[in-house]
BAMI-203392 format. One record per residue (C-alpha): residue number from 1; residue in one letter; x, y, z. Coordinates in Angstrom, 2 decimals. Last residue first. Layout:
// BAMI-203392
(NUM,"A",(X,Y,Z))
...
***
This chain:
// BAMI-203392
(355,"A",(150.43,87.67,-28.49))
(354,"E",(152.58,87.99,-31.25))
(353,"V",(151.68,91.17,-33.33))
(352,"Y",(151.71,90.57,-37.17))
(351,"L",(151.91,93.82,-38.89))
(350,"P",(149.01,94.57,-41.16))
(349,"E",(149.96,94.60,-44.91))
(348,"P",(150.58,98.07,-46.31))
(347,"E",(148.03,99.30,-48.85))
(346,"L",(149.44,99.49,-52.29))
(345,"R",(147.48,96.51,-53.69))
(344,"G",(144.27,98.19,-52.68))
(343,"L",(145.17,101.54,-54.15))
(342,"V",(145.91,99.75,-57.41))
(341,"Q",(142.65,98.02,-57.45))
(340,"L",(141.03,101.35,-56.70))
(339,"E",(142.51,102.96,-59.51))
(338,"R",(141.54,100.10,-61.87))
(337,"Y",(137.94,100.32,-60.68))
(336,"T",(137.92,104.02,-61.12))
(335,"L",(139.24,103.70,-64.69))
(334,"T",(136.49,101.33,-65.48))
(333,"W",(133.89,103.62,-63.93))
(332,"A",(135.33,106.46,-66.09))
(331,"S",(135.30,104.52,-69.17))
(330,"S",(131.71,103.47,-68.71))
(329,"V",(130.65,107.01,-68.11))
(328,"Y",(132.57,108.36,-71.27))
(327,"V",(131.31,105.62,-73.52))
(326,"E",(127.83,105.82,-72.39))
(325,"K",(128.04,109.61,-72.98))
(324,"M",(129.10,108.95,-76.45))
(323,"G",(126.25,106.66,-76.94))
(322,"S",(123.89,109.30,-75.73))
(321,"L",(125.23,111.65,-78.43))
(320,"L",(124.81,108.96,-81.02))
(319,"S",(121.34,108.06,-79.80))
(318,"A",(120.24,111.71,-80.02))
(317,"P",(121.52,111.88,-83.58))
(316,"V",(119.77,108.78,-84.70))
(315,"I",(116.65,108.98,-82.55))
(314,"I",(115.27,112.45,-83.58))
(313,"V",(115.66,112.34,-87.37))
(312,"L",(114.68,108.51,-87.32))
(311,"I",(111.53,109.14,-85.37))
(310,"F",(110.27,111.94,-87.85))
(309,"I",(111.07,109.75,-90.89))
(308,"P",(109.33,106.80,-89.29))
(307,"I",(106.36,109.06,-88.77))
(306,"G",(106.30,110.40,-92.23))
(305,"I",(106.12,107.06,-94.19))
(304,"L",(103.47,105.07,-92.27))
(303,"G",(101.69,108.28,-91.43))
(302,"A",(101.35,109.52,-94.83))
(301,"I",(100.11,106.12,-96.11))
(300,"I",(97.59,105.97,-93.26))
(299,"W",(96.32,109.52,-93.85))
(298,"A",(95.88,108.65,-97.62))
(297,"G",(93.76,105.64,-96.55))
(296,"A",(91.63,107.76,-94.41))
(295,"D",(91.13,110.35,-97.13))
(294,"G",(90.12,107.81,-99.77))
(293,"I",(92.41,106.55,-102.62))
(292,"L",(94.03,107.85,-105.58))
(291,"L",(93.96,111.74,-105.49))
(290,"G",(94.41,111.45,-101.63))
(289,"A",(97.60,109.53,-102.14))
(288,"L",(99.27,112.55,-103.81))
(287,"G",(98.15,114.94,-101.11))
(286,"H",(98.85,112.50,-98.32))
(285,"L",(102.23,111.86,-99.68))
(284,"L",(103.14,115.53,-99.67))
(283,"L",(101.76,115.84,-96.02))
(282,"G",(103.78,113.04,-94.84))
(281,"V",(106.92,114.31,-96.47))
(280,"G",(106.39,117.65,-94.90))
(279,"G",(105.56,116.15,-91.44))
(278,"G",(108.63,114.01,-91.57))
(277,"I",(111.12,116.84,-92.54))
(276,"L",(109.47,119.62,-90.52))
(275,"A",(108.49,117.52,-87.51))
(274,"G",(111.81,115.82,-87.51))
(273,"G",(113.71,119.17,-87.72))
(272,"A",(111.60,120.61,-84.83))
(271,"V",(112.08,117.50,-82.82))
(270,"F",(115.93,117.59,-83.50))
(269,"L",(116.09,121.23,-82.62))
(268,"F",(114.17,120.76,-79.33))
(267,"M",(116.41,117.64,-78.62))
(266,"I",(119.36,120.11,-78.78))
(265,"P",(117.77,122.51,-76.43))
(264,"A",(117.15,119.76,-73.84))
(263,"M",(120.56,117.91,-74.40))
(262,"V",(122.70,120.53,-72.76))
(261,"I",(120.59,120.26,-69.53))
(260,"S",(120.54,116.38,-69.75))
(259,"F",(124.23,116.32,-70.01))
(258,"G",(124.70,118.51,-67.00))
(257,"I",(122.46,116.37,-65.00))
(256,"S",(124.56,113.20,-66.03))
(255,"I",(127.74,115.08,-65.41))
(254,"G",(126.45,115.96,-61.88))
(253,"I",(125.46,112.48,-61.28))
(252,"M",(128.79,111.32,-62.43))
(251,"I",(130.64,113.62,-59.92))
(250,"L",(128.34,112.48,-57.06))
(249,"W",(129.30,108.85,-57.82))
(248,"M",(133.00,109.65,-58.06))
(247,"I",(132.79,111.26,-54.53))
(246,"G",(130.99,108.25,-53.28))
(245,"V",(133.41,105.65,-54.72))
(244,"D",(136.41,107.70,-53.12))
(243,"K",(134.54,107.71,-49.73))
(242,"W",(133.17,104.25,-49.94))
(241,"N",(136.60,102.54,-50.65))
(240,"Q",(136.45,99.42,-48.36))
(239,"K",(132.68,99.21,-48.76))
(238,"V",(132.78,99.67,-52.55))
(237,"M",(135.50,97.04,-52.89))
(236,"A",(133.73,94.54,-50.64))
(235,"F",(130.52,94.85,-52.60))
(234,"G",(132.30,94.11,-55.88))
(233,"R",(134.04,91.19,-54.27))
(232,"R",(130.81,89.59,-53.04))
(231,"L",(128.67,90.32,-56.11))
(230,"A",(131.41,89.31,-58.52))
(229,"E",(131.91,86.07,-56.55))
(228,"G",(128.25,85.29,-56.65))
(227,"V",(127.90,85.99,-60.39))
(226,"G",(131.02,84.06,-61.33))
(225,"V",(134.48,85.33,-61.96))
(224,"K",(136.37,86.49,-65.07))
(223,"E",(138.34,89.17,-63.16))
(222,"L",(137.84,91.84,-65.75))
(221,"V",(134.35,90.95,-66.76))
(220,"C",(132.81,89.91,-63.42))
(219,"V",(134.76,92.44,-61.30))
(218,"R",(133.69,95.17,-63.77))
(217,"R",(130.03,94.19,-63.83))
(216,"F",(129.81,93.98,-59.85))
(215,"F",(131.54,97.26,-59.83))
(214,"R",(129.01,99.28,-61.59))
(213,"V",(126.30,97.11,-60.12))
(212,"L",(127.16,98.81,-56.59))
(211,"L",(126.26,102.26,-57.92))
(210,"S",(122.93,101.32,-59.32))
(209,"L",(122.28,99.13,-56.35))
(208,"L",(122.61,102.11,-53.90))
(207,"T",(120.30,104.22,-55.98))
(206,"T",(117.69,101.24,-56.25))
(205,"V",(117.78,100.85,-52.52))
(204,"I",(117.39,104.54,-51.69))
(203,"I",(114.66,105.13,-54.18))
(202,"L",(112.82,101.96,-52.90))
(201,"V",(113.05,103.15,-49.33))
(200,"F",(111.52,106.60,-50.36))
(199,"I",(108.76,104.88,-52.46))
(198,"V",(107.91,102.55,-49.46))
(197,"L",(107.88,105.59,-47.15))
(196,"F",(105.48,107.45,-49.41))
(195,"L",(103.23,104.53,-49.76))
(194,"L",(103.14,104.13,-46.05))
(193,"G",(101.94,107.70,-45.50))
(192,"I",(99.41,107.31,-48.29))
(191,"F",(98.12,104.01,-46.84))
(190,"T",(97.85,105.36,-43.38))
(189,"V",(95.85,108.45,-44.68))
(188,"V",(93.52,106.11,-46.56))
(187,"G",(93.04,103.60,-43.62))
(186,"I",(92.52,106.50,-41.10))
(185,"V",(89.74,107.95,-43.47))
(184,"A",(88.13,104.66,-44.04))
(183,"G",(88.12,104.19,-40.14))
(182,"V",(86.42,107.36,-39.55))
(181,"G",(83.88,106.59,-42.13))
(180,"D",(83.11,103.15,-40.85))
(179,"G",(81.82,100.86,-43.64))
(178,"S",(84.30,98.21,-42.73))
(177,"A",(85.24,97.59,-46.35))
(176,"L",(87.29,100.83,-46.42))
(175,"L",(89.47,99.43,-43.40))
(174,"L",(90.86,97.09,-46.08))
(173,"L",(92.75,100.12,-47.36))
(172,"P",(95.21,99.77,-44.43))
(171,"L",(96.66,96.64,-46.09))
(170,"A",(97.84,98.59,-49.09))
(169,"A",(101.32,99.53,-47.62))
(168,"L",(101.86,95.59,-46.98))
(167,"G",(101.12,94.97,-50.55))
(166,"L",(103.53,97.89,-51.70))
(165,"L",(106.16,96.47,-49.53))
(164,"L",(105.55,92.83,-50.88))
(163,"A",(105.58,94.03,-54.50))
(162,"A",(108.82,96.13,-53.89))
(161,"G",(110.46,93.17,-52.28))
(160,"V",(109.60,90.80,-55.21))
(159,"F",(110.72,93.43,-57.82))
(158,"V",(113.96,94.16,-55.76))
(157,"P",(114.78,90.39,-55.29))
(156,"I",(114.04,89.70,-59.05))
(155,"F",(116.04,92.80,-60.52))
(154,"I",(119.33,92.06,-58.71))
(153,"A",(119.83,88.61,-59.50))
(152,"L",(118.62,89.34,-63.05))
(151,"D",(121.13,92.14,-63.43))
(150,"I",(123.82,89.85,-62.43))
(149,"L",(122.55,87.11,-64.68))
(148,"F",(122.76,89.49,-67.64))
(147,"L",(126.35,90.41,-66.73))
(146,"R",(127.00,86.72,-66.45))
(145,"W",(125.83,86.17,-70.15))
(144,"A",(128.40,88.96,-71.19))
(143,"E",(131.08,87.29,-68.98))
(142,"R",(130.65,84.04,-70.72))
(141,"S",(132.01,85.65,-73.81))
(140,"W",(130.93,87.73,-76.97))
(139,"G",(132.44,91.09,-75.49))
(138,"L",(135.99,90.02,-76.63))
(137,"R",(134.71,89.05,-80.07))
(136,"W",(132.95,92.22,-80.33))
(135,"G",(136.16,94.12,-79.49))
(134,"E",(138.05,92.24,-82.13))
(133,"R",(135.42,92.79,-84.64))
(132,"F",(135.14,96.52,-83.79))
(131,"R",(139.02,97.00,-83.98))
(130,"L",(141.15,97.03,-81.01))
(129,"K",(143.44,99.90,-79.75))
(128,"E",(146.40,98.71,-77.79))
(127,"G",(147.85,101.10,-75.36))
(126,"N",(149.33,98.27,-73.07))
(125,"T",(147.28,98.26,-69.81))
(124,"E",(145.06,101.26,-70.35))
(123,"Y",(143.83,100.19,-73.81))
(122,"I",(143.31,96.60,-72.52))
(121,"D",(141.10,97.95,-69.64))
(120,"V",(139.23,100.19,-72.09))
(119,"M",(138.60,97.36,-74.41))
(118,"R",(137.55,95.00,-71.62))
(117,"I",(134.86,97.39,-70.24))
(116,"M",(133.63,98.35,-73.74))
(115,"A",(133.47,94.69,-74.83))
(114,"A",(131.31,93.65,-71.64))
(113,"E",(128.87,96.46,-72.29))
(112,"S",(128.76,95.80,-76.12))
(111,"V",(127.97,92.03,-75.37))
(110,"Y",(125.43,92.90,-72.69))
(109,"R",(123.49,95.33,-75.12))
(108,"A",(123.77,93.25,-78.17))
(107,"V",(122.35,90.26,-76.49))
(106,"V",(119.36,92.10,-74.99))
(105,"A",(118.58,93.83,-78.42))
(104,"I",(118.80,90.60,-80.24))
(103,"V",(116.26,89.17,-77.78))
(102,"G",(113.99,92.09,-78.25))
(101,"L",(114.32,91.99,-82.24))
(100,"V",(113.18,88.20,-81.93))
(99,"L",(110.19,89.23,-79.78))
(98,"I",(109.29,92.22,-81.92))
(97,"V",(109.42,89.82,-84.99))
(96,"L",(107.22,87.25,-83.33))
(95,"V",(104.73,89.86,-82.27))
(94,"L",(104.70,91.16,-85.95))
(93,"L",(104.26,87.76,-87.35))
(92,"V",(101.30,87.08,-84.99))
(91,"I",(99.67,90.31,-86.18))
(90,"I",(100.24,89.57,-89.64))
(89,"T",(98.66,86.05,-89.32))
(88,"I",(95.75,87.59,-87.51))
(87,"V",(95.18,89.99,-90.48))
(86,"T",(95.42,87.18,-92.99))
(85,"G",(92.88,85.06,-91.17))
(84,"A",(90.49,87.90,-90.96))
(83,"R",(90.44,87.99,-94.67))
(82,"P",(91.85,91.21,-96.36))
(81,"Q",(89.95,93.97,-98.13))
(80,"W",(92.72,96.63,-98.78))
(79,"V",(91.82,99.88,-100.58))
(78,"G",(88.36,100.25,-98.98))
(77,"G",(89.70,103.41,-97.29))
(76,"S",(92.43,101.48,-95.55))
(75,"L",(90.95,102.07,-91.99))
(74,"E",(87.53,101.04,-93.12))
(73,"R",(88.81,97.76,-94.82))
(72,"V",(90.76,97.02,-91.63))
(71,"I",(87.81,97.61,-89.39))
(70,"G",(85.49,95.64,-91.55))
(69,"E",(87.86,92.58,-91.84))
(68,"I",(88.40,92.45,-88.10))
(67,"V",(84.67,92.83,-87.33))
(66,"E",(83.79,90.09,-89.97))
(65,"Q",(86.16,87.73,-88.36))
(64,"P",(84.89,88.34,-84.81))
(63,"T",(81.32,87.55,-86.17))
(62,"S",(78.72,90.34,-86.69))
(61,"G",(75.37,89.90,-85.14))
(60,"E",(74.83,93.71,-84.92))
(59,"P",(76.89,95.89,-87.31))
(58,"I",(80.02,97.28,-85.91))
(57,"E",(80.27,101.01,-86.79))
(56,"Y",(83.42,102.29,-88.43))
(55,"Q",(84.28,105.92,-88.28))
(54,"S",(85.36,107.19,-91.79))
(53,"E",(81.82,108.92,-92.41))
(52,"P",(82.42,111.05,-89.37))
(51,"P",(85.57,112.72,-90.93))
(50,"F",(88.84,112.10,-89.41))
(49,"D",(90.82,114.26,-86.93))
(48,"D",(87.61,115.18,-84.98))
(47,"G",(87.65,111.77,-83.37))
(46,"S",(90.86,112.65,-81.47))
(45,"F",(94.53,112.29,-81.84))
(44,"Q",(96.63,113.64,-79.08))
(43,"Y",(99.63,115.82,-79.84))
(42,"G",(102.16,116.36,-77.13))
(41,"S",(104.99,114.61,-79.14))
(40,"Q",(107.57,112.96,-77.05))
(39,"A",(111.07,113.82,-76.34))
(38,"G",(114.23,111.90,-75.85))
(37,"G",(117.58,112.92,-73.99))
(36,"S",(117.00,110.55,-71.18))
(35,"S",(115.34,108.16,-73.44))
(34,"A",(118.71,106.88,-74.80))
(33,"S",(119.48,105.57,-71.18))
(32,"A",(116.60,103.17,-71.32))
(31,"T",(118.89,100.49,-72.91))
(30,"T",(119.29,98.93,-76.34))
(29,"L",(119.84,102.06,-78.53))
(28,"A",(122.27,103.77,-75.89))
(27,"L",(124.25,100.39,-75.54))
(26,"I",(124.51,99.99,-79.46))
(25,"L",(125.60,103.64,-79.69))
(24,"G",(128.12,103.03,-77.04))
(23,"F",(129.40,100.04,-78.81))
(22,"V",(129.87,101.99,-81.96))
(21,"W",(131.51,104.91,-80.10))
(20,"L",(134.08,102.56,-78.56))
(19,"V",(135.59,102.37,-82.12))
(18,"R",(136.39,106.23,-81.41))
(17,"Y",(139.22,105.52,-79.11))
(16,"Q",(140.90,109.00,-79.13))
(15,"K",(138.26,111.23,-78.28))
(14,"L",(136.35,109.12,-75.58))
(13,"I",(139.68,107.97,-74.34))
(12,"E",(140.88,111.36,-73.62))
(11,"W",(137.55,112.22,-71.88))
(10,"A",(138.00,109.13,-69.61))
(9,"R",(141.65,110.35,-68.94))
(8,"K",(140.33,113.79,-67.89))
(7,"L",(137.82,112.12,-65.51))
(6,"V",(140.36,109.87,-64.04))
(5,"R",(142.87,112.61,-63.43))
(4,"T",(140.34,114.75,-61.73))
(3,"H",(139.22,111.86,-59.39))
(2,"D",(142.87,111.29,-58.09))
(1,"M",(142.39,108.54,-55.59))
***
């Protein structure tokens, strides 16, 4: 297998097939991959950030409704005086909105992943570039649902296995209840040793599964087979071509590390720009709102406007870059799958030797 040719071709697809960027962006926004280039603010709020008179004290004998109303009234500087039922309704609605957005994100993630795999395969087969709507229609299929089931079939056993291993590793801690000092020390030492062993095993298992799942998904999407068949055939392909797959896996790890190194200074610029823009807008609004309402209410308004601006300045460009990385990685693995398919078909049939 020519790994260099695969990597160059994946780069050409990234440059030429820009509709894939949209699906890559969706994938970056709906998975944890975007967080690889993210950054977090190191600032911690403390009680000194607000004047003592803004701290709310719960009067004795207050009902839960009175507590909720008092906290909201204090935080808003007396501007908003809602009923407890209104606050609870808002909280319930926010939870429902978060749940709906979560379902939409999951659907968009698997549809986009299936679309990217099929679009690259079609482009390599006949050179046809699909539009976004056509690509989305391709991704909106039973295969996208099966991709979700594949992840579920992998996650549940791993989760259960990890819980059992951690539970077994914690058994030596029962020696702490014996009251024997020597036994307690032995129990703690044994637990720490077993804990490191469990973590090591989990790292190996999850690393291996992260490699296998690349082929499970492509077998499922491109061959249009069920979950069990995708797992069986994907594992067989990796087992048969483990050298080529291993080399590609090491190359992709190197690319991911290089991407993270490049993203570090870029993310610093994004954070600095977000702090400058979002913080400037927030301070301006705080100054204006402070003339009309209390200081606490002014800080709330400043935060409601400034923090989203700060987040958007960071997330939008970082997600776009992460999305382009997703396109490249997905294309490289799809091309790898196609290459291994061709190599498998070109292998000579074993000669029949009559006994």
